[in-house]
N, C-alpha and C positions, 0 to 999 in steps of 0.2 A: 507453564510457559505461555505468555501472551503471544498471540499471533496477529500480525498486521498484514494487510494486503494493499497493494497499489495496482489498480486496474483501470483501463479506459472505460468511459461510459459507453452506453449501447451505440451511440452515434460516432464514437471515437473522436469527439470534439473536446473532451476534457478527461482528466484523470481523477479517480476517486480513491480516497484512503478509507479503509474499513478496519475496525478492531474486531477480532474474533469472528469475522464473517457475519457480523450483525449489520445494523443500519450504518450507512456511510457517515463518517465524521465530517468530511469536507470534500469539496471538489475544486480542482485546480486546472488552469489552462494548459500547463506544461507538465510533462512526466517528471522532469528533474525537480520541480518545485514540490510536487506531491511526494516524491521519494525523500526529499530532505525533511519534510514534515513528519513522515513516517519514521525516519531515522531518529529524529528528536524524541518522539513518543516512545520508541522502542528502547532507546538508551535510558530513559527515565524509569522504565518498567522492566528492568532485567530480572530474570532471564526472559528473552523474547526473540522473535524472529520476524522477518519481513519477507513476504512472497511478492515478487514483481510479476504480474501477469500480462500476457499479450492480448490482442483483440479477440482471440479464441479462448481466452481464460485458461491458457496453459502456462505453467510456471517457466519464466525466462531466467529468473535469478532468485536465489535465496540468501538472505543475510541474517546472521545470528549475532545476538548480543548476550 
């Protein structure tokens, strides 16, 4: 199962999408935009899940595909 994460950058000025907790794929200005991109990638690579993290890098939400 592939794992994607959506988390704020260290300054909380943008949102980063990561695959398998490796290098970030992209950075977005808004959380919703980053989450939509992560959802697109997760749907194309089933089975997969998305972890949405808060500024403390604690899981706020988990979405499975």
